[in-house]
N, C-alpha and C positions, 0 to 999 in steps of 0.2 A: 565593615563587616556586620554592622547592625542592620537587621531587617525589621522593618516595622510592618506589622500586619494590619491591614485595614478591616479584616474580618473580626467582628465583635459578636460575642454571644450575649445578647441582651434579653433579659427577662423583666417583666413588669415586677414591681415591688409586691403587688398583690398576688402574683403567681408564686413568688418566693414564699410569701406568708402562707399560702395554701399548701404548698409542697412541704415546708418545714412543719407546719401544724399537723398535717396528715401523717408525716413520718414519725413525729413524736407521739401522736395519739395511737397509731397502730402498733408501734413498738412497745409503748407502755401497756397497752392492752395485752399484747403477747406475754410480757413479763408477768403481769398480774394473773392471767389465765393459766399459763404453763409453768410458772416458777413459784410464785408466792402461794397461790391457793393449793396446789398439790403438796407443797412442803408443809403447809398447815394441816392438811389432811393426813399426810404420812406421820407427822409428829403426834397425832392423836388429839389435836386441839378441837376437832369437830365433835368429839364425844363429850367434851366438857360443857358445863352449864353456861359459862361466860362466852362461848364462841359466838352466839347470836349477837351479843352486844359488840364484840370485837369485829365481827363481820360487817355489822351495820355501820360502825365507825369507819372502817376501811372503805366500804363502798359509798358511804355518804360523802366523804372527801373526794374520792375518785370520780364519782358521778358529777360533782360540780366542776371538776377539771374537764371532764368530757363535754359538759355543756358549753364551757368557754371555748374549747377546741372546735366544737360543732358550729358555734356562732361565728368564729373566725373563718371557718371554711365556707359557710353560707355567704358571709359578707364578701369574702374574696371572689367567690364564684359569681356573685351578682355584679360586683364591680368589673370583673374581667369581661363578663358578657355584655356589659353596657359600654365599655371603653374600647374593646377590641373587636375586630370583625371575625366572627365565628359563624360557621354555617348553622342554619336553623336547627337541624337535627341534633347536632352536638350541643348547641346552646340549651335546648330543652332537656337533653340527657344530663348535662352537668347540673342544671338546676334541680332536676328530679333527684339525682343522686345526692346532691348536697342537702336537700330537704329530708331525704330518707336518712341521711347521716344525723341530722338534727333530731329526727323522730326517735331514733334508737336511744340516745341518752335521756330524752324526755320520758319515754316509757319506762326505762330502767330506773330513773330517779324517782318518779312519782307513782309508779305502780309496783314494779318487781321488788325493789329493795325494801320498801315498807311491808309488803306482803310476806316476803321471805322472813323478815325479822319478826313479824307478828306470828307467823306460823311456827317458827323455831324457838320462840321464847318459852322457857320452862317456868310455869306458874306455880307448880307444886314443888316446894323445896324438899319434901320427904319422899318424892318419887325418884327412885334411883335408876329406873329403866329409861334409857335414852334411845328411843327409836326415831327414825326419820319419818315424819308424817308423809302420807301418800301425796298430799297436795304440794309438799316441798319438791318432790320429784317432778311434778308438772311445772312448777315454777323454775326449776333448774333447766328443764327442757326448753322453756320459753326464753330463758337467759341465753342458752347456747344458740337458739335460732336467731336471736337479736345480734349476738356476737358474729355469727356467720354472715348475716346481712351487712353488718358494719364492715367486716373485712372485705367482702366482695365489693361493696359500694366504694369504700375507701381506697382499695387497691385499684379499682377502675379509674377513679378520679386521679389518683397518683400517677397511674400509667399515662392517662391522657395529658396530664400536666407536664410530665417529663418529655413526652414525645413532641409537644408543641414547641 
């Protein structure tokens, strides 16, 4: 009564690495963007003087994890494109999306996070008025644009990887 199936669902190790990394990266970004940061905002932490330092520490660590995830995704995509037969259009598309995913944490790590922390730091201890600087709103808009690009590119790569 034992039936042995000869159909096997085989994926490359690098495809699994890419899919797992993208899943972890996108889900952790969702948790950070839609759970952690709004809860800090609602609790009133953003109006306190130490929020800039706390935000910088959170994003400093998270940006490094994002850089590692992006490097794994780029490596996986390059290995997969070199070892497996993929049509030219899809090959170019996956490489472009992977490099775009690498550019997002690079810009966030080396431009946005330091600029936000420098803009939000309170240098006058006697100043009790805590207003959000206008440049901070522009930096937040830039952050959300990068997050949107990351989710679109990452979801597309994830979809292509699952369908393959």
